[in-house]
PDB file of N, CA, C and O in Angstrom:
ATOM      1  N   UNK A   1     -51.626   8.438  18.560  1.00  0.00           N
ATOM      2  CA  UNK A   1     -50.930   8.668  19.683  1.00  0.00           C
ATOM      3  C   UNK A   1     -49.593   9.234  19.852  1.00  0.00           C
ATOM      4  O   UNK A   1     -48.571   8.561  19.716  1.00  0.00           O
ATOM      5  N   UNK A   2     -49.607  10.419  20.135  1.00  0.00           N
ATOM      6  CA  UNK A   2     -48.142  10.810  20.267  1.00  0.00           C
ATOM      7  C   UNK A   2     -47.230  10.649  21.476  1.00  0.00           C
ATOM      8  O   UNK A   2     -47.733  10.719  22.597  1.00  0.00           O
ATOM      9  N   UNK A   3     -45.853  10.426  21.319  1.00  0.00           N
ATOM     10  CA  UNK A   3     -45.168  10.053  22.461  1.00  0.00           C
ATOM     11  C   UNK A   3     -45.355  11.500  23.519  1.00  0.00           C
ATOM     12  O   UNK A   3     -45.606  12.662  23.198  1.00  0.00           O
ATOM     13  N   UNK A   4     -45.150  10.963  24.714  1.00  0.00           N
ATOM     14  CA  UNK A   4     -44.898  11.888  25.563  1.00  0.00           C
ATOM     15  C   UNK A   4     -43.598  13.170  25.447  1.00  0.00           C
ATOM     16  O   UNK A   4     -42.403  13.027  25.186  1.00  0.00           O
ATOM     17  N   UNK A   5     -44.107  13.980  25.646  1.00  0.00           N
ATOM     18  CA  UNK A   5     -43.549  15.401  25.303  1.00  0.00           C
ATOM     19  C   UNK A   5     -41.691  15.317  26.225  1.00  0.00           C
ATOM     20  O   UNK A   5     -40.718  15.975  25.856  1.00  0.00           O
ATOM     21  N   UNK A   6     -41.708  14.483  27.230  1.00  0.00           N
ATOM     22  CA  UNK A   6     -40.423  14.554  27.996  1.00  0.00           C
ATOM     23  C   UNK A   6     -39.541  13.253  27.476  1.00  0.00           C
ATOM     24  O   UNK A   6     -38.392  13.137  27.903  1.00  0.00           O
ATOM     25  N   UNK A   7     -40.122  12.190  26.477  1.00  0.00           N
ATOM     26  CA  UNK A   7     -39.176  11.225  26.118  1.00  0.00           C
ATOM     27  C   UNK A   7     -39.128  11.251  24.824  1.00  0.00           C
ATOM     28  O   UNK A   7     -40.092  11.258  24.058  1.00  0.00           O
ATOM     29  N   UNK A   8     -37.789  11.267  24.510  1.00  0.00           N
ATOM     30  CA  UNK A   8     -37.609  11.352  23.006  1.00  0.00           C
ATOM     31  C   UNK A   8     -38.472  10.239  21.768  1.00  0.00           C
ATOM     32  O   UNK A   8     -39.069   9.262  22.222  1.00  0.00           O
ATOM     33  N   UNK A   9     -38.469  10.464  20.393  1.00  0.00           N
ATOM     34  CA  UNK A   9     -39.422   9.505  19.563  1.00  0.00           C
ATOM     35  C   UNK A   9     -38.614   8.232  19.237  1.00  0.00           C
ATOM     36  O   UNK A   9     -39.038   7.146  18.842  1.00  0.00           O
ATOM     37  N   UNK A  10     -37.319   8.632  19.502  1.00  0.00           N
ATOM     38  CA  UNK A  10     -36.449   7.679  18.824  1.00  0.00           C
ATOM     39  C   UNK A  10     -35.245   7.153  20.030  1.00  0.00           C
ATOM     40  O   UNK A  10     -34.675   7.957  20.767  1.00  0.00           O
ATOM     41  N   UNK A  11     -35.012   5.732  20.056  1.00  0.00           N
ATOM     42  CA  UNK A  11     -33.963   5.075  21.026  1.00  0.00           C
ATOM     43  C   UNK A  11     -33.047   5.655  20.716  1.00  0.00           C
ATOM     44  O   UNK A  11     -32.570   6.036  21.785  1.00  0.00           O
ATOM     45  N   UNK A  12     -32.258   6.106  19.703  1.00  0.00           N
ATOM     46  CA  UNK A  12     -30.911   6.581  19.233  1.00  0.00           C
ATOM     47  C   UNK A  12     -30.812   8.040  19.881  1.00  0.00           C
ATOM     48  O   UNK A  12     -29.709   8.472  20.215  1.00  0.00           O
ATOM     49  N   UNK A  13     -32.029   8.831  20.065  1.00  0.00           N
ATOM     50  CA  UNK A  13     -31.641   9.982  20.421  1.00  0.00           C
ATOM     51  C   UNK A  13     -31.905   9.927  21.816  1.00  0.00           C
ATOM     52  O   UNK A  13     -31.815  11.092  22.201  1.00  0.00           O
ATOM     53  N   UNK A  14     -32.207   9.130  22.859  1.00  0.00           N
ATOM     54  CA  UNK A  14     -32.234   9.010  24.043  1.00  0.00           C
ATOM     55  C   UNK A  14     -30.843   9.389  24.589  1.00  0.00           C
ATOM     56  O   UNK A  14     -29.879   8.922  23.983  1.00  0.00           O
ATOM     57  N   UNK A  15     -30.612  10.207  25.700  1.00  0.00           N
ATOM     58  CA  UNK A  15     -29.777  10.634  26.644  1.00  0.00           C
ATOM     59  C   UNK A  15     -28.921   9.120  27.011  1.00  0.00           C
ATOM     60  O   UNK A  15     -29.543   8.096  27.291  1.00  0.00           O
ATOM     61  N   UNK A  16     -27.450   9.180  26.956  1.00  0.00           N
ATOM     62  CA  UNK A  16     -26.800   8.245  27.032  1.00  0.00           C
ATOM     63  C   UNK A  16     -25.835   8.521  28.441  1.00  0.00           C
ATOM     64  O   UNK A  16     -24.934   9.353  28.335  1.00  0.00           O
ATOM     65  N   UNK A  17     -25.992   7.962  29.482  1.00  0.00           N
ATOM     66  CA  UNK A  17     -24.814   8.501  30.078  1.00  0.00           C
ATOM     67  C   UNK A  17     -23.534   8.144  30.209  1.00  0.00           C
ATOM     68  O   UNK A  17     -23.248   6.983  29.917  1.00  0.00           O
ATOM     69  N   UNK A  18     -22.649   8.906  30.600  1.00  0.00           N
ATOM     70  CA  UNK A  18     -21.267   8.722  30.451  1.00  0.00           C
ATOM     71  C   UNK A  18     -20.871   7.062  30.929  1.00  0.00           C
ATOM     72  O   UNK A  18     -20.108   6.335  30.293  1.00  0.00           O
ATOM     73  N   UNK A  19     -21.356   6.806  31.783  1.00  0.00           N
ATOM     74  CA  UNK A  19     -21.276   5.259  32.293  1.00  0.00           C
ATOM     75  C   UNK A  19     -21.507   4.405  31.384  1.00  0.00           C
ATOM     76  O   UNK A  19     -20.689   3.527  31.108  1.00  0.00           O
ATOM     77  N   UNK A  20     -22.919   4.563  30.646  1.00  0.00           N
ATOM     78  CA  UNK A  20     -23.377   3.601  30.058  1.00  0.00           C
ATOM     79  C   UNK A  20     -22.154   3.644  28.702  1.00  0.00           C
ATOM     80  O   UNK A  20     -21.568   2.588  28.465  1.00  0.00           O
ATOM     81  N   UNK A  21     -21.853   4.767  27.942  1.00  0.00           N
ATOM     82  CA  UNK A  21     -21.281   5.166  27.114  1.00  0.00           C
ATOM     83  C   UNK A  21     -19.768   4.539  27.056  1.00  0.00           C
ATOM     84  O   UNK A  21     -19.117   4.168  26.079  1.00  0.00           O
ATOM     85  N   UNK A  22     -19.432   4.555  28.493  1.00  0.00           N
ATOM     86  CA  UNK A  22     -17.738   4.181  29.016  1.00  0.00           C
ATOM     87  C   UNK A  22     -18.379   2.525  28.782  1.00  0.00           C
ATOM     88  O   UNK A  22     -18.470   2.175  27.605  1.00  0.00           O
ATOM     89  N   UNK A  23     -18.689   1.809  29.545  1.00  0.00           N
ATOM     90  CA  UNK A  23     -19.064   0.599  29.525  1.00  0.00           C
ATOM     91  C   UNK A  23     -19.063  -0.464  28.119  1.00  0.00           C
ATOM     92  O   UNK A  23     -18.511  -1.538  27.882  1.00  0.00           O
ATOM     93  N   UNK A  24     -20.033   0.491  27.299  1.00  0.00           N
ATOM     94  CA  UNK A  24     -20.156  -0.031  25.817  1.00  0.00           C
ATOM     95  C   UNK A  24     -18.425   0.314  25.016  1.00  0.00           C
ATOM     96  O   UNK A  24     -18.053  -0.501  24.171  1.00  0.00           O
ATOM     97  N   UNK A  25     -17.583   1.403  25.324  1.00  0.00           N
ATOM     98  CA  UNK A  25     -16.582   1.466  24.818  1.00  0.00           C
ATOM     99  C   UNK A  25     -15.658   0.592  25.315  1.00  0.00           C
ATOM    100  O   UNK A  25     -14.756   0.216  24.566  1.00  0.00           O
ATOM    101  N   UNK A  26     -15.726   0.128  26.643  1.00  0.00           N
ATOM    102  CA  UNK A  26     -14.733  -0.831  26.971  1.00  0.00           C
ATOM    103  C   UNK A  26     -15.078  -2.099  26.671  1.00  0.00           C
ATOM    104  O   UNK A  26     -14.193  -2.950  26.582  1.00  0.00           O
ATOM    105  N   UNK A  27     -16.422  -2.423  26.467  1.00  0.00           N
ATOM    106  CA  UNK A  27     -16.551  -3.952  25.651  1.00  0.00           C
ATOM    107  C   UNK A  27     -16.276  -4.039  24.377  1.00  0.00           C
ATOM    108  O   UNK A  27     -15.869  -5.134  23.987  1.00  0.00           O
ATOM    109  N   UNK A  28     -16.405  -3.032  23.479  1.00  0.00           N
ATOM    110  CA  UNK A  28     -15.747  -2.927  22.249  1.00  0.00           C
ATOM    111  C   UNK A  28     -14.398  -3.040  21.984  1.00  0.00           C
ATOM    112  O   UNK A  28     -14.013  -3.431  20.882  1.00  0.00           O
ATOM    113  N   UNK A  29     -13.659  -2.752  22.844  1.00  0.00           N
ATOM    114  CA  UNK A  29     -12.198  -2.456  23.098  1.00  0.00           C
ATOM    115  C   UNK A  29     -11.940  -3.960  23.599  1.00  0.00           C
ATOM    116  O   UNK A  29     -10.963  -4.428  23.015  1.00  0.00           O
ATOM    117  N   UNK A  30     -12.475  -4.779  24.429  1.00  0.00           N
ATOM    118  CA  UNK A  30     -12.262  -5.973  24.996  1.00  0.00           C
ATOM    119  C   UNK A  30     -12.537  -6.903  23.674  1.00  0.00           C
ATOM    120  O   UNK A  30     -11.588  -7.642  23.410  1.00  0.00           O
ATOM    121  N   UNK A  31     -13.699  -7.002  22.768  1.00  0.00           N
ATOM    122  CA  UNK A  31     -13.856  -7.632  21.724  1.00  0.00           C
ATOM    123  C   UNK A  31     -12.807  -7.604  20.786  1.00  0.00           C
ATOM    124  O   UNK A  31     -12.503  -8.646  20.206  1.00  0.00           O
ATOM    125  N   UNK A  32     -12.103  -6.357  20.518  1.00  0.00           N
ATOM    126  CA  UNK A  32     -11.092  -6.040  19.748  1.00  0.00           C
ATOM    127  C   UNK A  32      -9.546  -6.755  20.112  1.00  0.00           C
ATOM    128  O   UNK A  32      -8.798  -7.295  19.297  1.00  0.00           O
ATOM    129  N   UNK A  33      -9.333  -6.591  21.501  1.00  0.00           N
ATOM    130  CA  UNK A  33      -8.355  -7.090  22.095  1.00  0.00           C
ATOM    131  C   UNK A  33      -8.640  -8.866  21.910  1.00  0.00           C
ATOM    132  O   UNK A  33      -7.742  -9.549  21.417  1.00  0.00           O
ATOM    133  N   UNK A  34      -9.391  -9.232  22.162  1.00  0.00           N
ATOM    134  CA  UNK A  34      -9.819 -10.960  22.093  1.00  0.00           C
ATOM    135  C   UNK A  34      -9.589 -11.255  20.397  1.00  0.00           C
ATOM    136  O   UNK A  34      -9.272 -12.420  20.157  1.00  0.00           O
ATOM    137  N   UNK A  35      -9.690 -10.486  19.385  1.00  0.00           N
ATOM    138  CA  UNK A  35      -9.812 -10.691  17.866  1.00  0.00           C
ATOM    139  C   UNK A  35      -8.240 -10.386  18.030  1.00  0.00           C
ATOM    140  O   UNK A  35      -7.515 -11.320  17.684  1.00  0.00           O
ATOM    141  N   UNK A  36      -7.616  -9.257  18.490  1.00  0.00           N
ATOM    142  CA  UNK A  36      -6.296  -9.170  18.215  1.00  0.00           C
ATOM    143  C   UNK A  36      -5.262 -10.361  18.777  1.00  0.00           C
ATOM    144  O   UNK A  36      -4.282 -10.658  18.094  1.00  0.00           O
ATOM    145  N   UNK A  37      -5.492 -10.952  19.907  1.00  0.00           N
ATOM    146  CA  UNK A  37      -4.936 -12.178  20.222  1.00  0.00           C
ATOM    147  C   UNK A  37      -5.338 -13.419  19.508  1.00  0.00           C
ATOM    148  O   UNK A  37      -4.577 -14.376  19.363  1.00  0.00           O
ATOM    149  N   UNK A  38      -6.340 -13.379  19.146  1.00  0.00           N
ATOM    150  CA  UNK A  38      -6.763 -14.679  18.096  1.00  0.00           C
ATOM    151  C   UNK A  38      -5.869 -14.854  16.893  1.00  0.00           C
ATOM    152  O   UNK A  38      -5.276 -15.875  16.544  1.00  0.00           O
ATOM    153  N   UNK A  39      -5.893 -13.137  16.074  1.00  0.00           N
ATOM    154  CA  UNK A  39      -5.072 -13.162  14.883  1.00  0.00           C
ATOM    155  C   UNK A  39      -3.605 -13.102  15.222  1.00  0.00           C
ATOM    156  O   UNK A  39      -2.880 -13.237  14.237  1.00  0.00           O
ATOM    157  N   UNK A  40      -2.956 -12.922  16.444  1.00  0.00           N
ATOM    158  CA  UNK A  40      -1.738 -12.812  17.100  1.00  0.00           C
ATOM    159  C   UNK A  40      -1.280 -14.875  17.179  1.00  0.00           C
ATOM    160  O   UNK A  40      -0.256 -15.534  17.002  1.00  0.00           O
ATOM    161  N   UNK A  41      -2.427 -15.121  17.467  1.00  0.00           N
ATOM    162  CA  UNK A  41      -2.289 -16.925  17.546  1.00  0.00           C
ATOM    163  C   UNK A  41      -1.931 -17.495  16.564  1.00  0.00           C
ATOM    164  O   UNK A  41      -1.059 -18.357  16.667  1.00  0.00           O
ATOM    165  N   UNK A  42      -2.511 -17.175  15.292  1.00  0.00           N
ATOM    166  CA  UNK A  42      -2.854 -17.536  13.855  1.00  0.00           C
ATOM    167  C   UNK A  42      -1.118 -17.126  13.434  1.00  0.00           C
ATOM    168  O   UNK A  42      -0.326 -18.050  13.246  1.00  0.00           O
ATOM    169  N   UNK A  43      -0.766 -15.989  13.344  1.00  0.00           N
ATOM    170  CA  UNK A  43       0.222 -15.234  13.124  1.00  0.00           C
ATOM    171  C   UNK A  43       1.628 -16.183  13.235  1.00  0.00           C
ATOM    172  O   UNK A  43       2.518 -16.371  12.405  1.00  0.00           O
ATOM    173  N   UNK A  44       1.433 -16.737  14.714  1.00  0.00           N
ATOM    174  CA  UNK A  44       2.635 -17.444  15.355  1.00  0.00           C
ATOM    175  C   UNK A  44       2.627 -18.599  14.457  1.00  0.00           C
ATOM    176  O   UNK A  44       3.591 -18.974  13.790  1.00  0.00           O
ATOM    177  N   UNK A  45       1.286 -19.218  14.496  1.00  0.00           N
ATOM    178  CA  UNK A  45       1.342 -20.722  13.886  1.00  0.00           C
ATOM    179  C   UNK A  45       1.949 -20.470  12.400  1.00  0.00           C
ATOM    180  O   UNK A  45       2.699 -21.381  12.047  1.00  0.00           O
ATOM    181  N   UNK A  46       1.817 -19.644  11.657  1.00  0.00           N
ATOM    182  CA  UNK A  46       1.757 -19.232  10.100  1.00  0.00           C
ATOM    183  C   UNK A  46       3.572 -19.105  10.178  1.00  0.00           C
ATOM    184  O   UNK A  46       4.216 -19.650   9.281  1.00  0.00           O
ATOM    185  N   UNK A  47       4.017 -18.649  10.863  1.00  0.00           N
ATOM    186  CA  UNK A  47       5.189 -18.168  11.195  1.00  0.00           C
ATOM    187  C   UNK A  47       6.084 -19.551  11.477  1.00  0.00           C
ATOM    188  O   UNK A  47       6.926 -19.950  10.673  1.00  0.00           O
ATOM    189  N   UNK A  48       5.842 -20.084  12.477  1.00  0.00           N
ATOM    190  CA  UNK A  48       6.667 -21.734  12.485  1.00  0.00           C
ATOM    191  C   UNK A  48       6.395 -22.481  11.318  1.00  0.00           C
ATOM    192  O   UNK A  48       7.311 -23.196  10.912  1.00  0.00           O
ATOM    193  N   UNK A  49       5.205 -22.465  10.619  1.00  0.00           N
ATOM    194  CA  UNK A  49       4.827 -23.334   9.314  1.00  0.00           C
ATOM    195  C   UNK A  49       5.953 -22.954   8.103  1.00  0.00           C
ATOM    196  O   UNK A  49       6.579 -23.655   7.308  1.00  0.00           O
ATOM    197  N   UNK A  50       5.897 -21.465   8.362  1.00  0.00           N
ATOM    198  CA  UNK A  50       7.007 -20.737   6.988  1.00  0.00           C
ATOM    199  C   UNK A  50       8.323 -21.191   7.426  1.00  0.00           C
ATOM    200  O   UNK A  50       9.160 -21.523   6.588  1.00  0.00           O
ATOM    201  N   UNK A  51       8.559 -21.228   8.636  1.00  0.00           N
ATOM    202  CA  UNK A  51      10.277 -21.712   9.120  1.00  0.00           C
ATOM    203  C   UNK A  51      10.286 -22.914   8.562  1.00  0.00           C
ATOM    204  O   UNK A  51      11.111 -23.049   7.658  1.00  0.00           O
ATOM    205  N   UNK A  52       9.410 -24.125   8.905  1.00  0.00           N
ATOM    206  CA  UNK A  52       9.684 -25.482   8.616  1.00  0.00           C
ATOM    207  C   UNK A  52       9.658 -25.389   6.887  1.00  0.00           C
ATOM    208  O   UNK A  52      10.524 -26.076   6.346  1.00  0.00           O
ATOM    209  N   UNK A  53       9.077 -24.889   6.302  1.00  0.00           N
ATOM    210  CA  UNK A  53       8.941 -24.721   4.889  1.00  0.00           C
ATOM    211  C   UNK A  53      10.094 -24.360   4.271  1.00  0.00           C
ATOM    212  O   UNK A  53      10.373 -24.879   3.191  1.00  0.00           O
ATOM    213  N   UNK A  54      10.885 -23.478   4.821  1.00  0.00           N
ATOM    214  CA  UNK A  54      12.016 -22.884   4.255  1.00  0.00           C
ATOM    215  C   UNK A  54      13.022 -23.726   4.405  1.00  0.00           C
ATOM    216  O   UNK A  54      13.768 -23.879   3.438  1.00  0.00           O
ATOM    217  N   UNK A  55      13.261 -24.409   5.548  1.00  0.00           N
ATOM    218  CA  UNK A  55      14.141 -25.382   5.643  1.00  0.00           C
ATOM    219  C   UNK A  55      13.983 -26.672   4.686  1.00  0.00           C
ATOM    220  O   UNK A  55      15.024 -27.218   4.319  1.00  0.00           O
ATOM    221  N   UNK A  56      12.763 -27.184   4.267  1.00  0.00           N
ATOM    222  CA  UNK A  56      12.576 -27.806   3.386  1.00  0.00           C
ATOM    223  C   UNK A  56      12.911 -27.236   1.937  1.00  0.00           C
ATOM    224  O   UNK A  56      13.498 -27.991   1.161  1.00  0.00           O
ATOM    225  N   UNK A  57      12.615 -26.100   1.573  1.00  0.00           N
ATOM    226  CA  UNK A  57      13.028 -25.645   0.298  1.00  0.00           C
ATOM    227  C   UNK A  57      14.354 -25.572   0.134  1.00  0.00           C
ATOM    228  O   UNK A  57      14.853 -26.098  -0.861  1.00  0.00           O
ATOM    229  N   UNK A  58      15.020 -25.018   0.924  1.00  0.00           N
ATOM    230  CA  UNK A  58      16.746 -25.352   0.822  1.00  0.00           C
ATOM    231  C   UNK A  58      17.054 -26.620   0.507  1.00  0.00           C
ATOM    232  O   UNK A  58      17.700 -26.905  -0.502  1.00  0.00           O
ATOM    233  N   UNK A  59      16.586 -27.534   1.400  1.00  0.00           N
ATOM    234  CA  UNK A  59      16.740 -29.051   1.003  1.00  0.00           C
ATOM    235  C   UNK A  59      16.541 -29.764  -0.601  1.00  0.00           C
ATOM    236  O   UNK A  59      17.174 -30.567  -1.285  1.00  0.00           O
ATOM    237  N   UNK A  60      15.333 -28.998  -0.739  1.00  0.00           N
ATOM    238  CA  UNK A  60      15.027 -29.150  -1.978  1.00  0.00           C
ATOM    239  C   UNK A  60      15.807 -28.678  -2.957  1.00  0.00           C
ATOM    240  O   UNK A  60      16.046 -29.432  -3.900  1.00  0.00           O
ATOM    241  N   UNK A  61      16.321 -27.442  -2.942  1.00  0.00           N
ATOM    242  CA  UNK A  61      17.158 -26.792  -3.536  1.00  0.00           C
ATOM    243  C   UNK A  61      18.754 -27.516  -3.684  1.00  0.00           C
ATOM    244  O   UNK A  61      19.419 -27.620  -4.715  1.00  0.00           O
ATOM    245  N   UNK A  62      19.026 -27.866  -2.610  1.00  0.00           N
ATOM    246  CA  UNK A  62      20.122 -28.477  -2.540  1.00  0.00           C
ATOM    247  C   UNK A  62      20.126 -29.809  -3.466  1.00  0.00           C
ATOM    248  O   UNK A  62      21.052 -29.913  -4.271  1.00  0.00           O
ATOM    249  N   UNK A  63      19.145 -30.840  -3.400  1.00  0.00           N
ATOM    250  CA  UNK A  63      18.801 -31.701  -4.313  1.00  0.00           C
ATOM    251  C   UNK A  63      18.818 -31.505  -5.522  1.00  0.00           C
ATOM    252  O   UNK A  63      19.213 -32.326  -6.349  1.00  0.00           O
ATOM    253  N   UNK A  64      18.362 -30.317  -5.780  1.00  0.00           N
ATOM    254  CA  UNK A  64      18.320 -30.037  -7.164  1.00  0.00           C
ATOM    255  C   UNK A  64      19.808 -29.788  -7.700  1.00  0.00           C
ATOM    256  O   UNK A  64      20.470 -30.379  -8.553  1.00  0.00           O
ATOM    257  N   UNK A  65      20.046 -28.835  -6.989  1.00  0.00           N
ATOM    258  CA  UNK A  65      21.722 -28.767  -7.543  1.00  0.00           C
ATOM    259  C   UNK A  65      22.670 -30.024  -7.872  1.00  0.00           C
ATOM    260  O   UNK A  65      23.465 -30.139  -8.804  1.00  0.00           O
ATOM    261  N   UNK A  66      22.360 -30.941  -6.840  1.00  0.00           N
ATOM    262  CA  UNK A  66      23.243 -31.976  -7.062  1.00  0.00           C
ATOM    263  C   UNK A  66      22.760 -32.845  -8.192  1.00  0.00           C
ATOM    264  O   UNK A  66      23.614 -33.575  -8.696  1.00  0.00           O
ATOM    265  N   UNK A  67      21.203 -32.905  -8.811  1.00  0.00           N
ATOM    266  CA  UNK A  67      21.091 -33.631  -9.647  1.00  0.00           C
ATOM    267  C   UNK A  67      21.691 -33.041 -10.505  1.00  0.00           C
ATOM    268  O   UNK A  67      22.686 -33.631 -10.928  1.00  0.00           O
ATOM    269  N   UNK A  68      21.403 -31.825 -11.049  1.00  0.00           N
ATOM    270  CA  UNK A  68      22.116 -30.963 -12.175  1.00  0.00           C
ATOM    271  C   UNK A  68      23.754 -31.234 -12.288  1.00  0.00           C
ATOM    272  O   UNK A  68      24.383 -31.452 -13.323  1.00  0.00           O
ATOM    273  N   UNK A  69      24.258 -31.159 -10.953  1.00  0.00           N
ATOM    274  CA  UNK A  69      25.664 -31.600 -11.285  1.00  0.00           C
ATOM    275  C   UNK A  69      25.806 -33.210 -11.552  1.00  0.00           C
ATOM    276  O   UNK A  69      26.776 -33.525 -12.241  1.00  0.00           O
ATOM    277  N   UNK A  70      25.218 -33.943 -11.231  1.00  0.00           N
ATOM    278  CA  UNK A  70      25.316 -35.394 -11.383  1.00  0.00           C
ATOM    279  C   UNK A  70      24.847 -35.577 -13.025  1.00  0.00           C
ATOM    280  O   UNK A  70      25.352 -36.568 -13.552  1.00  0.00           O
ATOM    281  N   UNK A  71      24.047 -34.846 -13.808  1.00  0.00           N
ATOM    282  CA  UNK A  71      23.618 -34.859 -14.935  1.00  0.00           C
ATOM    283  C   UNK A  71      24.453 -34.378 -15.627  1.00  0.00           C
ATOM    284  O   UNK A  71      24.650 -34.866 -16.739  1.00  0.00           O
ATOM    285  N   UNK A  72      25.232 -33.222 -15.155  1.00  0.00           N
ATOM    286  CA  UNK A  72      26.527 -32.489 -16.336  1.00  0.00           C
ATOM    287  C   UNK A  72      27.493 -33.560 -16.098  1.00  0.00           C
ATOM    288  O   UNK A  72      28.060 -33.871 -17.146  1.00  0.00           O
ATOM    289  N   UNK A  73      27.855 -34.195 -15.136  1.00  0.00           N
ATOM    290  CA  UNK A  73      28.963 -35.321 -15.158  1.00  0.00           C
ATOM    291  C   UNK A  73      28.864 -36.598 -16.034  1.00  0.00           C
ATOM    292  O   UNK A  73      29.789 -37.018 -16.729  1.00  0.00           O
ATOM    293  N   UNK A  74      27.629 -37.174 -15.921  1.00  0.00           N
ATOM    294  CA  UNK A  74      26.760 -38.196 -16.892  1.00  0.00           C
ATOM    295  C   UNK A  74      27.100 -37.901 -17.991  1.00  0.00           C
ATOM    296  O   UNK A  74      27.857 -38.677 -18.575  1.00  0.00           O
ATOM    297  N   UNK A  75      26.685 -36.750 -18.615  1.00  0.00           N
ATOM    298  CA  UNK A  75      26.354 -36.287 -19.876  1.00  0.00           C
ATOM    299  C   UNK A  75      27.625 -35.829 -20.544  1.00  0.00           C
ATOM    300  O   UNK A  75      27.822 -36.021 -21.744  1.00  0.00           O
ATOM    301  N   UNK A  76      28.790 -35.006 -19.470  1.00  0.00           N
ATOM    302  CA  UNK A  76      29.902 -34.685 -20.280  1.00  0.00           C
ATOM    303  C   UNK A  76      29.954 -33.275 -21.186  1.00  0.00           C
ATOM    304  O   UNK A  76      29.475 -32.223 -20.763  1.00  0.00           O
ATOM    305  N   UNK A  77      30.429 -33.370 -22.140  1.00  0.00           N
ATOM    306  CA  UNK A  77      30.270 -32.393 -23.152  1.00  0.00           C
ATOM    307  C   UNK A  77      29.374 -32.651 -23.951  1.00  0.00           C
ATOM    308  O   UNK A  77      28.996 -31.621 -24.508  1.00  0.00           O
ATOM    309  N   UNK A  78      28.832 -33.564 -24.286  1.00  0.00           N
ATOM    310  CA  UNK A  78      27.725 -33.702 -24.776  1.00  0.00           C
ATOM    311  C   UNK A  78      26.395 -33.074 -24.634  1.00  0.00           C
ATOM    312  O   UNK A  78      25.542 -32.974 -25.517  1.00  0.00           O
ATOM    313  N   UNK A  79      26.323 -32.645 -23.361  1.00  0.00           N
ATOM    314  CA  UNK A  79      24.890 -31.706 -22.803  1.00  0.00           C
ATOM    315  C   UNK A  79      25.566 -30.230 -22.677  1.00  0.00           C
ATOM    316  O   UNK A  79      24.965 -29.377 -22.024  1.00  0.00           O
ATOM    317  N   UNK A  80      26.692 -29.950 -23.237  1.00  0.00           N
ATOM    318  CA  UNK A  80      27.099 -28.595 -22.856  1.00  0.00           C
ATOM    319  C   UNK A  80      26.340 -27.693 -23.922  1.00  0.00           C
ATOM    320  O   UNK A  80      25.650 -26.786 -23.456  1.00  0.00           O
ATOM    321  N   UNK A  81      26.390 -27.835 -25.229  1.00  0.00           N
ATOM    322  CA  UNK A  81      25.651 -27.013 -26.204  1.00  0.00           C
ATOM    323  C   UNK A  81      24.462 -27.287 -26.446  1.00  0.00           C
ATOM    324  O   UNK A  81      24.052 -28.327 -25.929  1.00  0.00           O
ATOM    325  N   UNK A  82      23.664 -26.627 -27.144  1.00  0.00           N
ATOM    326  CA  UNK A  82      22.001 -26.839 -27.638  1.00  0.00           C
ATOM    327  C   UNK A  82      22.370 -27.368 -28.864  1.00  0.00           C
ATOM    328  O   UNK A  82      23.151 -26.819 -29.641  1.00  0.00           O
ATOM    329  N   UNK A  83      21.781 -28.499 -29.055  1.00  0.00           N
ATOM    330  CA  UNK A  83      21.526 -28.794 -30.495  1.00  0.00           C
ATOM    331  C   UNK A  83      23.011 -29.199 -30.862  1.00  0.00           C
ATOM    332  O   UNK A  83      23.570 -28.982 -31.937  1.00  0.00           O
ATOM    333  N   UNK A  84      23.437 -29.714 -29.959  1.00  0.00           N
ATOM    334  CA  UNK A  84      25.011 -30.609 -30.183  1.00  0.00           C
ATOM    335  C   UNK A  84      25.884 -29.673 -30.920  1.00  0.00           C
ATOM    336  O   UNK A  84      26.857 -30.122 -31.527  1.00  0.00           O
ATOM    337  N   UNK A  85      25.647 -28.546 -30.917  1.00  0.00           N
ATOM    338  CA  UNK A  85      26.923 -27.484 -31.281  1.00  0.00           C
ATOM    339  C   UNK A  85      27.561 -27.011 -29.991  1.00  0.00           C
ATOM    340  O   UNK A  85      27.501 -25.809 -29.731  1.00  0.00           O
ATOM    341  N   UNK A  86      28.120 -27.780 -29.222  1.00  0.00           N
ATOM    342  CA  UNK A  86      28.966 -27.752 -27.905  1.00  0.00           C
ATOM    343  C   UNK A  86      30.358 -27.186 -28.244  1.00  0.00           C
ATOM    344  O   UNK A  86      30.559 -25.999 -28.501  1.00  0.00           O
ATOM    345  N   UNK A  87      31.264 -28.111 -28.221  1.00  0.00           N
ATOM    346  CA  UNK A  87      32.736 -28.096 -28.433  1.00  0.00           C
ATOM    347  C   UNK A  87      32.984 -28.831 -29.308  1.00  0.00           C
ATOM    348  O   UNK A  87      33.970 -29.539 -29.101  1.00  0.00           O
ATOM    349  N   UNK A  88      32.267 -29.021 -30.636  1.00  0.00           N
ATOM    350  CA  UNK A  88      32.935 -29.735 -31.791  1.00  0.00           C
ATOM    351  C   UNK A  88      33.594 -29.326 -32.305  1.00  0.00           C
ATOM    352  O   UNK A  88      34.385 -30.136 -32.789  1.00  0.00           O
ATOM    353  N   UNK A  89      33.852 -27.881 -32.636  1.00  0.00           N
ATOM    354  CA  UNK A  89      34.701 -27.122 -33.263  1.00  0.00           C
ATOM    355  C   UNK A  89      36.072 -26.939 -32.739  1.00  0.00           C
ATOM    356  O   UNK A  89      36.956 -26.477 -33.460  1.00  0.00           O
ATOM    357  N   UNK A  90      36.300 -27.315 -31.401  1.00  0.00           N
ATOM    358  CA  UNK A  90      37.625 -26.806 -30.724  1.00  0.00           C
ATOM    359  C   UNK A  90      38.538 -28.402 -31.232  1.00  0.00           C
ATOM    360  O   UNK A  90      38.184 -29.502 -31.658  1.00  0.00           O
ATOM    361  N   UNK A  91      39.692 -27.821 -30.932  1.00  0.00           N
ATOM    362  CA  UNK A  91      40.410 -29.242 -31.205  1.00  0.00           C
ATOM    363  C   UNK A  91      40.955 -29.778 -30.031  1.00  0.00           C
ATOM    364  O   UNK A  91      41.453 -29.137 -29.105  1.00  0.00           O
ATOM    365  N   UNK A  92      40.833 -30.979 -30.125  1.00  0.00           N
ATOM    366  CA  UNK A  92      41.407 -31.721 -28.638  1.00  0.00           C
ATOM    367  C   UNK A  92      42.452 -32.567 -28.676  1.00  0.00           C
ATOM    368  O   UNK A  92      42.598 -33.551 -29.400  1.00  0.00           O
ATOM    369  N   UNK A  93      43.226 -32.095 -27.794  1.00  0.00           N
ATOM    370  CA  UNK A  93      44.486 -32.965 -27.793  1.00  0.00           C
ATOM    371  C   UNK A  93      44.740 -34.095 -27.363  1.00  0.00           C
ATOM    372  O   UNK A  93      45.868 -34.568 -27.500  1.00  0.00           O
TER     373      UNK A  93
END
């Protein structure tokens, strides 16, 4: 049985009114806007976390520097050279 002559054989070929097309486009834009807002909220959370982590990394760097300076003070000249070849050849007054 063949489809009637005035009706297209496929739904995708059916004439779409301007109102239907506009409604579909607005619906798509609305869903994209919702997705954009959700991703923006995620980005704000990540930015806050990054700011906190940057402060913590700065504190770790300060502690690391303090440990190196403390180790240099404790070790003195013994830790200045590699393999014990530090300042042994210099004259001491």
